[in-house]
C-alpha positions as CSV (number, residue, x, y, z in Angstrom):
1,M,46.4,116.7,74.9
2,F,48.2,118.0,72.2
3,N,48.5,116.5,68.7
4,D,52.2,117.0,67.9
5,I,55.6,118.7,69.7
6,R,54.9,122.2,67.7
7,E,51.3,122.4,69.4
8,F,52.7,122.0,73.2
9,I,55.5,124.1,72.5
10,R,53.6,126.8,70.7
11,K,51.5,126.7,74.4
12,M,54.2,126.7,76.6
13,D,55.4,129.9,74.5
14,E,52.2,131.5,75.4
15,V,52.8,130.7,78.6
16,G,56.0,132.4,78.5
17,E,57.9,128.7,79.4
18,C,60.0,129.1,76.3
19,K,63.5,130.7,75.5
20,I,64.5,131.0,71.8
21,V,68.2,130.0,71.3
22,E,70.0,131.2,68.0
23,G,73.2,130.8,67.0
24,A,74.9,127.7,69.2
25,D,76.7,124.8,67.8
26,W,75.8,121.7,67.6
27,D,79.2,120.3,68.8
28,L,78.7,120.4,72.3
29,E,77.2,123.5,72.7
30,I,73.7,122.6,72.9
31,G,74.2,119.7,75.0
32,L,76.0,121.9,77.6
33,I,73.1,124.9,77.4
34,T,71.0,122.4,78.3
35,E,72.5,120.7,81.0
36,W,72.9,124.0,82.4
37,Q,69.9,125.4,82.1
38,S,68.5,121.8,83.0
39,S,69.1,122.8,86.5
40,V,67.9,126.2,86.7
41,P,64.9,127.1,89.1
42,K,62.2,127.8,86.4
43,N,64.3,126.4,84.0
44,K,62.4,127.0,80.2
45,L,62.0,125.2,77.0
46,L,64.4,125.4,75.1
47,M,64.2,126.0,71.4
48,F,67.6,126.5,69.4
49,D,67.7,127.8,66.0
50,K,70.2,129.2,63.6
51,I,72.5,126.2,64.3
52,K,75.8,126.6,63.6
53,G,76.4,125.4,59.8
54,Y,73.0,124.8,59.1
55,P,69.9,127.3,57.5
56,P,67.5,128.4,59.6
57,G,64.5,126.3,60.3
58,F,66.1,123.4,60.8
59,R,65.2,123.2,64.8
60,I,65.8,121.1,68.1
61,A,63.7,121.7,71.1
62,T,65.1,119.9,74.5
63,N,64.4,120.6,78.3
64,L,61.0,119.4,77.8
65,F,59.7,118.7,80.6
66,S,62.7,119.3,83.1
67,T,59.8,121.4,85.6
68,V,56.7,119.5,87.0
69,E,54.4,122.5,85.9
70,R,55.2,121.8,82.0
71,T,54.8,117.4,82.6
72,A,52.0,118.5,84.7
73,L,50.1,120.4,81.0
74,A,52.0,117.9,78.9
75,L,50.2,115.2,80.6
76,G,46.5,116.5,81.0
77,L,47.0,116.3,84.3
78,P,44.3,118.9,86.2
79,S,45.1,122.8,86.5
80,G,47.6,124.2,88.9
81,I,48.4,120.1,90.6
82,A,52.0,121.1,89.8
83,S,52.0,123.1,93.0
84,I,51.3,121.0,95.4
85,K,53.0,117.6,97.1
86,K,54.3,115.5,94.4
87,M,52.8,112.6,96.2
88,E,49.4,113.8,95.0
89,V,50.7,114.6,91.3
90,V,51.4,110.4,92.0
91,K,48.1,110.5,92.6
92,A,46.3,111.7,89.7
93,L,49.1,110.5,87.0
94,K,48.4,107.2,88.2
95,E,44.2,107.2,87.5
96,K,44.9,108.8,84.5
97,L,47.1,105.5,83.3
98,K,44.7,103.5,84.5
99,E,42.3,104.5,81.9
100,G,44.6,104.3,79.4
101,Y,44.8,100.8,79.8
102,S,40.9,100.7,80.5
103,R,40.2,102.2,77.0
104,L,42.8,101.3,74.4
105,I,42.3,102.7,70.9
106,P,43.6,101.6,67.8
107,P,45.2,104.0,65.5
108,I,43.5,105.9,62.1
109,V,44.9,106.1,59.1
110,T,44.8,109.7,57.2
111,E,47.0,110.7,54.0
112,D,46.7,114.6,55.2
113,A,50.8,113.4,56.8
114,P,52.9,116.7,57.6
115,V,55.7,113.8,57.8
116,K,55.4,114.0,54.5
117,E,56.2,117.6,53.1
118,N,59.6,116.6,52.8
119,I,60.8,113.0,51.2
120,Y,63.9,112.2,50.1
121,L,65.2,108.3,48.8
122,N,68.2,106.4,47.9
123,D,70.5,108.3,47.0
124,Q,68.9,111.3,48.0
125,V,69.4,109.5,52.1
126,D,72.1,112.1,53.8
127,L,71.0,112.4,57.5
128,F,73.6,115.7,58.3
129,K,71.3,117.5,56.6
130,F,70.1,117.9,60.4
131,P,71.4,119.8,62.9
132,T,71.9,116.6,65.0
133,P,74.2,117.5,67.9
134,K,77.0,115.4,70.0
135,W,75.4,115.7,73.6
136,H,78.3,114.8,75.9
137,K,81.8,115.0,75.5
138,S,82.9,111.7,75.6
139,D,80.3,110.7,73.1
140,G,81.8,108.6,70.2
141,G,79.3,110.0,67.9
142,R,76.2,112.3,67.1
143,Y,72.4,110.9,68.3
144,I,69.7,111.7,66.6
145,G,67.4,109.7,68.7
146,T,67.3,110.7,71.8
147,G,63.5,112.2,72.2
148,H,62.4,109.7,69.6
149,A,60.6,106.3,68.6
150,V,61.7,102.8,67.1
151,I,59.0,101.4,65.4
152,T,58.8,97.8,65.1
153,M,56.4,95.3,64.2
154,D,56.0,91.7,65.4
155,P,56.0,89.1,62.4
156,D,54.0,86.8,64.2
157,E,51.3,88.5,65.6
158,G,51.1,92.3,64.0
159,W,51.4,94.3,66.5
160,V,53.4,98.0,66.7
161,N,56.0,98.3,69.0
162,L,57.6,102.1,70.1
163,G,60.8,102.0,72.2
164,C,62.9,104.5,72.6
165,Y,66.4,102.8,72.4
166,R,69.3,105.0,71.3
167,V,69.6,106.2,67.6
168,E,73.6,106.9,66.2
169,I,74.0,108.5,62.7
170,Q,77.2,106.2,61.4
171,D,77.6,107.8,58.1
172,K,74.8,110.0,55.6
173,S,73.2,106.4,54.9
174,T,73.5,104.3,58.2
175,L,72.1,104.3,62.0
176,T,72.7,102.4,64.5
177,I,70.1,101.2,68.2
178,W,71.5,99.9,71.1
179,M,68.3,98.0,72.9
180,V,68.9,96.7,75.8
181,P,69.0,92.8,75.0
182,G,65.1,91.4,75.8
183,R,62.8,95.1,74.4
184,D,60.5,93.8,72.9
185,G,61.4,95.7,69.5
186,D,65.2,93.4,70.5
187,L,62.6,90.4,70.4
188,M,60.7,91.7,67.8
189,I,63.7,92.2,65.5
190,R,65.3,88.6,66.0
191,K,62.0,87.4,65.2
192,W,63.0,88.4,61.6
193,W,65.6,87.2,61.8
194,A,64.9,83.4,62.6
195,R,62.5,83.6,59.4
196,G,65.4,85.1,57.4
197,V,63.9,88.2,56.4
198,N,65.2,92.0,56.9
199,T,63.5,93.3,59.9
200,P,61.7,97.1,58.6
201,V,62.6,99.5,60.8
202,A,60.9,103.7,61.2
203,I,62.8,106.2,63.8
204,A,60.1,108.8,64.1
205,I,61.9,111.9,65.9
206,G,60.1,114.6,67.3
207,L,56.2,113.1,69.1
208,D,53.6,114.2,70.5
209,P,53.9,114.2,74.6
210,I,51.7,111.5,75.1
211,L,52.7,108.8,72.2
212,W,56.6,109.5,73.1
213,G,56.4,109.4,76.9
214,A,54.5,105.4,76.0
215,S,57.3,104.8,73.7
216,H,58.7,104.6,77.3
217,F,55.9,103.7,79.4
218,D,56.9,100.1,80.0
219,L,53.7,98.7,78.5
220,P,52.8,95.0,78.5
221,W,54.1,92.9,75.5
222,G,51.3,93.0,73.1
223,I,50.0,96.1,73.1
224,S,50.8,98.7,70.8
225,E,52.3,102.7,72.1
226,Y,49.2,103.9,69.5
227,D,46.5,101.9,71.4
228,Y,47.5,102.9,75.0
229,A,48.7,106.7,73.6
230,G,44.3,106.6,71.9
231,G,43.1,105.6,75.3
232,Y,45.2,107.7,77.6
233,R,44.2,110.8,74.8
234,G,40.9,110.0,74.1
235,K,41.0,110.4,70.2
236,P,42.9,107.9,68.3
237,V,46.6,109.1,67.1
238,E,47.0,110.1,63.3
239,V,49.5,107.5,61.4
240,T,50.4,107.3,58.0
241,K,51.6,104.4,56.1
242,G,55.1,104.3,55.6
243,I,57.2,105.1,52.0
244,T,59.2,102.0,51.6
245,V,58.7,99.9,54.8
246,D,55.1,98.2,55.6
247,L,54.6,99.9,58.7
248,P,52.2,102.7,60.2
249,I,54.2,105.8,61.7
250,P,53.2,109.0,63.2
251,A,51.5,111.3,61.1
252,R,52.4,114.2,62.9
253,A,56.2,113.5,63.9
254,E,58.5,115.9,62.4
255,I,61.3,114.0,61.1
256,V,60.5,109.8,59.6
257,L,63.6,107.5,58.9
258,E,62.6,104.9,57.3
259,G,65.3,101.3,56.8
260,E,66.0,98.0,57.1
261,M,68.4,95.8,59.6
262,V,70.3,93.1,57.8
263,Q,71.1,90.5,60.3
264,G,74.8,90.5,60.6
265,E,75.6,94.3,59.8
266,T,77.0,96.2,62.1
267,R,78.9,98.6,63.2
268,E,80.6,100.1,66.3
269,E,78.2,102.1,68.8
270,G,79.4,104.7,71.2
271,P,80.4,105.4,74.0
272,F,77.3,107.3,75.1
273,G,76.0,109.3,78.3
274,E,73.8,107.0,79.8
275,F,70.5,107.3,81.9
276,T,73.3,105.7,85.0
277,G,74.8,109.2,84.3
278,Y,78.0,106.8,83.8
279,Y,79.8,105.9,80.7
280,A,79.2,102.1,81.2
281,T,78.8,100.4,77.7
282,G,82.1,102.0,75.8
283,V,82.2,101.2,72.4
284,T,80.4,97.7,71.2
285,Q,79.1,96.0,67.9
286,V,75.2,96.4,67.4
287,P,72.8,95.9,64.4
288,S,72.8,98.9,62.0
289,V,70.2,100.0,59.7
290,R,70.3,101.1,56.3
291,V,68.0,103.7,56.1
292,K,65.8,104.3,53.2
293,A,63.9,107.2,52.8
294,I,64.1,110.3,54.7
295,L,60.4,111.9,55.7
296,H,60.3,115.8,57.4
297,R,57.9,118.1,57.8
298,N,59.1,122.0,56.6
299,S,61.0,123.4,59.3
300,P,61.6,120.3,61.4
301,I,62.1,119.7,64.9
302,I,64.2,117.1,66.6
303,H,63.1,116.7,70.0
304,G,66.8,116.4,71.9
305,A,66.2,114.2,75.1
306,P,69.7,113.9,76.4
307,P,69.9,111.5,79.4
308,L,71.0,114.1,82.4
309,L,72.0,113.1,86.4
310,I,68.3,114.4,87.0
311,T,66.1,112.3,85.3
312,S,63.1,114.5,85.3
313,A,65.7,116.5,82.5
314,W,65.1,113.9,80.2
315,T,61.9,112.2,80.1
316,L,58.6,112.7,80.5
317,A,57.1,112.1,83.9
318,H,59.9,109.4,84.1
319,S,59.6,109.4,88.5
320,Y,56.1,110.2,88.2
321,R,54.9,107.8,86.2
322,R,57.4,104.7,86.8
323,A,56.0,105.3,90.6
324,A,51.7,105.3,89.3
325,N,52.3,102.8,87.8
326,A,54.1,100.5,90.5
327,W,51.1,101.7,92.6
328,I,48.4,100.0,90.3
329,E,50.4,96.7,90.2
330,L,51.1,96.4,93.9
331,D,47.5,97.3,94.5
332,K,46.2,94.4,92.9
333,L,48.6,92.6,94.9
334,I,48.1,93.4,98.3
335,P,46.7,96.3,100.2
336,G,47.3,98.7,102.4
337,I,49.9,100.7,100.2
338,T,49.4,104.9,100.6
339,G,52.7,105.6,98.7
340,V,55.1,104.8,95.8
341,W,58.0,106.8,95.0
342,L,61.2,106.9,93.5
343,Q,64.0,109.8,93.8
344,D,64.4,111.9,91.3
345,Y,68.5,111.2,90.5
346,G,70.3,108.8,88.1
347,S,69.1,105.3,86.9
348,Y,69.4,103.0,90.3
349,R,66.6,104.8,92.1
350,P,65.7,103.9,95.6
351,L,62.7,103.0,96.2
352,V,60.2,104.3,98.9
353,I,57.1,102.5,99.6
354,S,55.0,104.0,102.3
355,I,52.2,101.7,104.2
356,K,49.5,101.5,107.0
357,Q,50.8,98.5,108.5
358,L,48.1,95.0,109.1
359,W,50.0,92.7,110.0
360,D,53.9,91.8,111.3
361,G,56.1,91.0,108.3
362,H,53.8,92.9,106.0
363,A,56.8,95.5,105.5
364,R,58.8,92.7,103.2
365,Q,56.5,92.1,101.8
366,V,55.4,94.5,100.1
367,A,59.1,95.0,99.4
368,M,59.1,91.5,97.9
369,L,56.2,92.3,95.4
370,A,57.8,95.4,94.1
371,L,60.8,93.5,93.1
372,S,59.2,90.9,91.5
373,I,57.3,94.2,89.2
374,H,58.7,95.5,86.0
375,Q,58.4,99.1,87.2
376,T,60.5,98.5,89.9
377,G,62.3,95.4,89.4
378,F,64.7,96.7,87.3
379,N,67.9,98.2,88.0
380,N,67.0,98.7,91.6
381,R,69.6,98.6,94.3
382,F,67.4,99.8,97.2
383,V,64.0,99.2,98.5
384,I,62.5,101.8,101.5
385,I,59.8,100.7,102.9
386,V,58.0,103.6,105.8
387,D,54.9,103.8,107.5
388,E,52.1,105.6,106.1
389,D,52.6,109.1,108.3
390,I,56.1,109.8,106.1
391,D,55.7,110.6,102.6
392,P,58.0,108.7,100.3
393,S,58.6,111.8,98.0
394,D,60.1,113.8,101.2
395,P,63.6,112.8,101.2
396,Q,64.3,114.2,104.4
397,Q,61.3,112.7,106.1
398,V,62.6,109.1,104.5
399,L,66.1,110.2,105.9
400,W,64.1,110.9,109.4
401,A,62.3,107.2,109.3
402,L,65.4,105.5,108.5
403,A,67.7,107.0,111.3
404,T,65.1,106.3,114.1
405,R,62.9,103.6,112.8
406,C,65.3,101.0,111.5
407,D,67.7,98.7,113.0
408,P,70.1,97.6,110.9
409,E,70.4,94.4,112.4
410,N,67.4,93.8,112.1
411,Q,65.5,95.7,109.2
412,I,68.2,95.2,106.6
413,D,67.9,92.4,104.4
414,I,70.1,91.6,100.7
415,I,68.1,90.2,97.9
416,K,70.9,88.5,95.6
417,G,70.5,88.2,91.4
418,T,67.8,90.6,91.3
419,R,67.2,92.3,87.8
420,G,70.3,94.7,86.7
421,S,71.2,95.6,83.1
422,V,74.6,96.0,80.8
423,I,74.9,99.2,81.8
424,D,75.3,99.3,85.8
425,P,78.5,101.0,85.8
426,V,79.0,98.7,89.4
427,L,79.0,95.5,87.1
428,H,82.8,94.3,86.2
429,P,83.6,94.8,82.6
430,D,83.8,90.2,82.9
431,K,80.7,89.5,84.0
432,K,79.2,91.8,81.6
433,K,81.2,90.0,78.0
434,R,80.3,86.5,80.6
435,G,76.4,87.9,80.7
436,E,76.4,88.0,84.1
437,L,73.5,90.9,84.9
438,G,72.7,90.5,88.2
439,L,72.3,92.6,91.4
440,S,71.9,92.8,94.6
441,T,69.3,95.0,96.6
442,A,68.6,95.6,99.7
443,I,65.3,95.9,101.4
444,I,65.2,98.7,104.4
445,V,61.9,98.5,106.7
446,A,62.1,102.0,108.0
447,C,58.6,101.5,109.6
448,R,57.6,101.4,113.7
449,P,57.8,97.6,114.7
450,F,54.4,95.6,113.9
451,P,54.6,93.9,117.6
452,W,54.7,96.4,119.8
453,I,53.6,99.5,117.0
454,K,51.1,101.2,119.7
455,E,53.9,101.0,122.0
456,F,55.7,103.0,120.1
457,P,56.5,106.8,121.2
458,P,54.5,108.8,119.3
459,T,56.0,111.9,117.0
460,I,55.8,115.4,117.6
461,A,55.0,116.3,114.5
462,S,51.4,118.1,114.7
463,T,48.7,116.5,112.0
464,P,47.9,117.7,108.9
465,E,44.1,118.3,109.8
466,D,46.2,121.1,112.9
467,L,48.3,122.1,110.5
468,K,45.5,122.4,107.5
469,G,43.3,124.3,111.0
470,V,46.1,127.4,111.8
471,Q,47.1,127.9,107.8
472,E,43.6,128.7,107.3
473,K,43.4,131.0,110.0
474,W,46.9,132.6,109.4
475,G,47.3,132.5,105.2
476,K,46.6,135.7,104.4
477,F,48.9,136.8,107.4
478,F,52.0,135.0,106.5
479,G,51.2,135.7,102.4
């Protein structure tokens, strides 16, 4: 496991997975290079230095986890697992995630905090000292918060939350944070305001892979991402006391921005190219942050994770992680689950679950349960259930099952009023204004009909055991 983002980048450089890019412009060019390279097979982690208009050493790292290989290394999965099937990666990650829940380890406080190597207070604050990119052509500004965590504390219960909510620079000492209503950070902020108190907040940029991943791992209310990351890594996260806020901040973060959110103080935010693949939110008024302190390491690194159409390019194991977490939850509720996968394109990912059918109606019951858990019940338009002989991560197999095992008249159901979001591109603007955010979800059963499953025509596909035998015999011949 890696203690900070620098250790991870250093390791990627050692194994030939890092490319230095010098002289790029923060204004769109870095975003364009990131998008272009993310779709290149065997792409590299990109480290931008000597950025136009900024001194050497003020750097931006992108595409950290845009290959399965780098993702597996970041998550501490077994060596070589990236070369096998996606479902094997999901299974391995499922076990790692369960470890994280089973052994929460609180953070430890240290005064040896690299993030405090440089401290700027009050009038010294200037957010434009960092080469923050304008990531997409139609973005409304420069977003310093894409690969980061917003740190807040619950004023009633005292636990600390880290959430990855987009952060835009408004001026040299003001930020805006855009949150989906109902997220943990949003609920905490409103609790402070209900007391008539400004909300203390810190934005930590450039974190170790597991701590950053935990900031968007959809943990249950009351579990701190610090504790979960410590449990996953097997050792506590190092934190240090904030300079101007009473919050624990990651001691080995690259940059921390401390401030407060005052109720009623808002700024125009957006538009921003979001994870749906669209500019769906436009320009809105959102709470602003008065930045009171900037802390950063020498030669700081901004972790850039701008949303792109392929989610693996800007997240840490997004599809793998959500699939593994959903599998953990489904196993608690119903037997027969043999695989879970979310397609890795765009936000509204079709969810595919493979099952060993045990009773008539089993497939629909699994689908309904999947819509009732957080990992797969949010922003989900399609739930597809397939038999255990189908690999849910293989689009070709899933399409074959849809084409040959699904009777549309009898095996497709539309569920109205499932949980949606304001960033839904199909949601009419008038509905957004009224707060009507529900969507419809199609449940598609692409399984052999259970009442006559034994009479269903057998497949011509060879068994994995038969294929394994011939592969072992002839593998050397075919190289």
